[in-house]
Structure formats: structure tokens, C-alpha cells
C-alpha positions as CSV (number, residue, x, y, z in Angstrom):
1,M,-141.4,-99.0,-127.3
2,K,-140.2,-102.6,-126.8
3,K,-140.3,-102.2,-123.1
4,F,-144.1,-102.2,-123.2
5,F,-144.4,-105.5,-125.0
6,L,-141.5,-107.5,-123.6
7,P,-143.5,-108.7,-120.7
8,A,-146.4,-109.7,-122.9
9,V,-144.2,-111.7,-125.2
10,A,-142.6,-113.5,-122.3
11,L,-145.9,-114.8,-121.2
12,F,-146.7,-116.4,-124.6
13,A,-143.2,-117.5,-125.6
14,T,-143.4,-120.2,-122.9
15,T,-147.1,-121.1,-122.8
16,P,-148.8,-123.6,-125.2
17,A,-150.9,-122.3,-128.0
18,I,-154.7,-122.2,-127.7
19,A,-155.9,-125.6,-128.9
20,H,-158.7,-126.1,-131.5
21,A,-160.6,-122.8,-131.0
22,D,-162.6,-121.3,-133.8
23,E,-161.8,-117.9,-132.4
24,P,-158.9,-117.3,-130.1
25,A,-159.8,-116.2,-126.6
26,T,-159.3,-112.5,-126.0
27,Q,-157.0,-112.0,-123.0
28,R,-155.9,-108.9,-121.1
29,F,-153.0,-107.6,-119.0
30,E,-151.8,-104.4,-117.4
31,H,-148.3,-103.1,-117.5
32,K,-147.0,-99.8,-116.1
33,G,-150.5,-98.3,-116.0
34,S,-151.5,-99.3,-119.5
35,S,-154.1,-102.1,-120.3
36,Y,-153.7,-104.3,-123.3
37,S,-156.1,-106.8,-124.8
38,Y,-154.9,-109.4,-127.3
39,T,-155.4,-112.8,-128.9
40,V,-152.8,-115.4,-129.7
41,T,-152.8,-117.7,-132.7
42,Q,-150.4,-120.2,-134.0
43,V,-149.3,-119.9,-137.7
44,G,-146.9,-122.7,-138.5
45,D,-143.9,-122.4,-136.2
46,V,-144.7,-118.8,-135.3
47,R,-147.0,-117.5,-132.5
48,V,-148.8,-114.3,-133.5
49,I,-150.0,-111.9,-130.8
50,S,-152.4,-109.3,-132.0
51,G,-154.1,-106.7,-129.9
52,I,-154.6,-103.1,-128.9
53,E,-153.5,-100.8,-126.1
54,E,-157.0,-100.1,-124.6
55,R,-156.6,-96.4,-123.7
56,T,-155.2,-95.2,-127.0
57,G,-156.5,-97.9,-129.3
58,K,-153.0,-98.3,-130.7
59,P,-152.8,-101.8,-132.4
60,F,-149.9,-104.2,-132.2
61,T,-149.0,-107.4,-133.9
62,L,-146.0,-109.5,-132.7
63,R,-144.7,-112.6,-134.4
64,V,-142.8,-114.8,-131.9
65,G,-140.3,-117.1,-133.5
66,A,-137.8,-119.5,-132.0
67,N,-135.3,-116.8,-131.2
68,R,-136.7,-113.5,-132.2
69,V,-139.8,-111.3,-131.9
70,R,-140.8,-109.1,-134.8
71,G,-143.8,-107.0,-135.5
72,T,-145.5,-103.6,-135.4
73,V,-146.7,-101.3,-132.6
74,G,-149.0,-98.7,-134.2
75,S,-147.0,-97.8,-137.3
76,Q,-143.6,-98.5,-135.7
77,Q,-141.7,-101.7,-136.5
78,V,-140.1,-103.6,-133.6
79,S,-137.6,-106.4,-133.4
80,F,-135.8,-107.9,-130.5
81,A,-134.3,-111.2,-129.3
82,L,-136.5,-113.5,-127.3
83,R,-133.8,-113.8,-124.6
84,D,-134.4,-110.1,-123.8
85,V,-138.0,-110.7,-122.7
86,E,-138.9,-110.5,-119.0
87,P,-141.8,-112.4,-117.5
88,L,-144.9,-110.6,-116.3
89,T,-145.3,-110.4,-112.5
90,K,-149.0,-111.3,-112.7
91,P,-150.7,-113.7,-115.1
92,A,-152.9,-112.5,-117.9
93,T,-156.7,-112.7,-117.6
94,T,-159.1,-114.1,-120.1
95,I,-161.8,-111.7,-121.1
96,A,-163.9,-114.0,-123.3
97,S,-163.6,-117.6,-124.3
98,R,-165.7,-119.9,-126.5
């Protein structure tokens, strides 16, 4: 399960948080034939990535800390080291922004 989300986390572990937005911009990426839409918010020192896998509607929430990523994918808990994350080959696209 973590293989689906490792690329997504890599993208946001290194990019700055969305600045001063009332609502975070919904972004989208594709990985291994699946499309994901998500938002990123900053909560203290933790970046929270929340979204869904578009085909199945399975929700996910990932909390990216300084060294570790924890969260849920559907009803399954996930946890892995940030160093295990691989970057996406293509950048994510923004679906809507305010």
C-alpha cells in the first residue's frame, strides 16, 4: 500500500507549504495508472496531505513529520520513514486555486 503514496509524499516533503490560503488548492497526480486528488495543509510542524484515489474513492490522510510519515489509506494504517520516499517523475497539477 505504501508504494502508491511514497511518490506523493516525496513531492510535498520538499516543497513549501501553501501560503495564506483560506482553502488549500486541490492538486492531482497520476501514479501507476491511478489518479489521486489531494490538498496539503500545514498543522504546526507537520504537513497534512488529505485526498482520495479518484477511481475507487478511497480516502487517504498522511501526516509528514521531520523523519516519518504516518496516516491512513482507506481503513489501513501506514507508517514509513521519509528517507524511503521516491520523487515523482512528473510534477503534480493544480485542479483549482483561490
